[in-house]
C-alpha positions, 0 to 999 in steps of 0.5 A, a space after each residue: 794484782 792477785 796471782 792465782 796459783 794452782 795447788 799441786 796434788 798431794 801424791 802422798 795423800 792420794 795414795 794413802 787414801 787409795 790404800 785406806 779405801 782398799 783396806 776398809 773394803 777388805 782388800 790388802 793392796 800389798 798382796 801380789 795379784 798374780 799366780 805365776 811360775 814363768 814370770 816373777 811376781 815383782 813388777 818390772 819395766 818391760 823395756 829396760 828389764 829393771 824391777 821396780 822398788 819399794 812403794 812402787 811395787 805396791 802401787 803397781 800391784 794395787 793397780 793390777 789387782 783392781 784392773 785384773 791385769 795378768 802381766 807384771 810388766 809395765 812401760 811408759 807411753 813413749 817406751 811402748 811406741 819405741 817398741 812398736 806398740 800403742 796404748 789402747 785408746 781410753 786406757 788409764 795409766 798408773 802413777 808411780 814415782 821416783 826421788 830426784 836429787 836436787 842441789 842448791 848452793 847458798 850464795 852467802 856461804 857457798 855451801 851446797 845443800 842436797 835434798 830429794 824431790 818427789 817426781 811422778 810419772 805414768 806407766 801402762 801394763 802390758 795388757 793395756 798395750 797392743 802391737 808389742 813384740 810377741 815375746 813381751 806377752 809372756 804366758 802366765 801359768 797358774 799355780 794351784 798347790 793347795 793339796 799338801 805341804 812340800 819343800 821348795 828347793 829354791 826357797 830352801 836354798 834361799 833360806 839357807 843362804 841367809 844363815 838365819 837360825 830357823 827352829 821348827 817347833 811348837 804352835 806359834 811363829 815368831 822371831 826371838 831377838 834375845 836368841 836371834 832365832 826364828 821359830 816356826 811351827 812344825 811343817 805338818 801344822 801348815 795347810 799348804 806350802 804357800 802358807 808355810 813359806 809366807 809365814 817363814 819369810 814374814 819372820 825372816 823379815 823381822 830377823 833383818 831388824 836385829 841390831 847387828 843387821 838393819 837395827 830396827 826397833 823390834 822390842 815394842 809392846 804387843 798391840 802398840 802402834 810401833 809393834 803394828 808398824 813392825 808387823 806391817 814391815 814384815 808383811 810387806 817384806 814377806 810378799 816382796 820376797 814371795 813375789 821374787 821367789 814365785 811363791 803365792 800365799 798370804 800371811 793373815 794379820 787381820 788384828 792389825 788392820 785397825 791400827 794400820 788404818 788409824 796410823 794411815 789416817 794420821 800420817 800420809 807418809 806411814 805406808 811409804 815409811 813401811 814400804 821403804 823399810 820392807 824394801 831395805 829388808 828385801 834388798 838386805 836378804 838378797 845381798 846376803 844370798 848373792 854374797 853366799 853364792 859369790 
């Protein structure tokens, strides 16, 4: 008797393929699709208020960008019903995931082995749901500050609270591990406030990788695959921070796209690894700021 088993879909490969397709079409799936002042750019669950983390941030941003959603709030089909809402007929949900810790006891040794199992579930954007309380449909205010570079007090407070050494000088932006300094070009060289802070937060993410902090390998040769991986971490960390701080901007690293595509095609977990490291950097910086204000 032959038993036919249905192969489970490879979630890692599915998502990687989507990101490769987006990159090859010139779209960066990790860029927040909203311009907002009255709500955070970080996607959150409208029912619980909790923010999504790591790779799920990118999955929801990518879905929102492709479908032109205006809201950063999501919920499951059941949560929508519990709030008196109804997902519109024909709407497709977005699959995200979490890791469920499983314990398995070896019968011979009684040793307990713990491992993480990936579980997926489906959420819908608030724009796909009718009948929810009016307070859930928060207005979106577009920010269009491209006239001049100005200092944003709340972002400056955030930067100061991290205690990172930032020097404004020269024509290049970079993090120097040997002196543990972030070097940013003079503010007058930037064309917009958004570009200034996108660049600064990118370098600040590099700063978290110092051996005294998260201990990532930051000394890889320019142009190498490891160097490109660290740049991807910094790019993701920057946009996570910008979304948190309500800053809209984009750091341009077109020269790394080819390396990213090559790595993605060779490793279906590549983007998940980068997102995990970027999320750790994001959370590390948030903790520094929280500790400084305690």
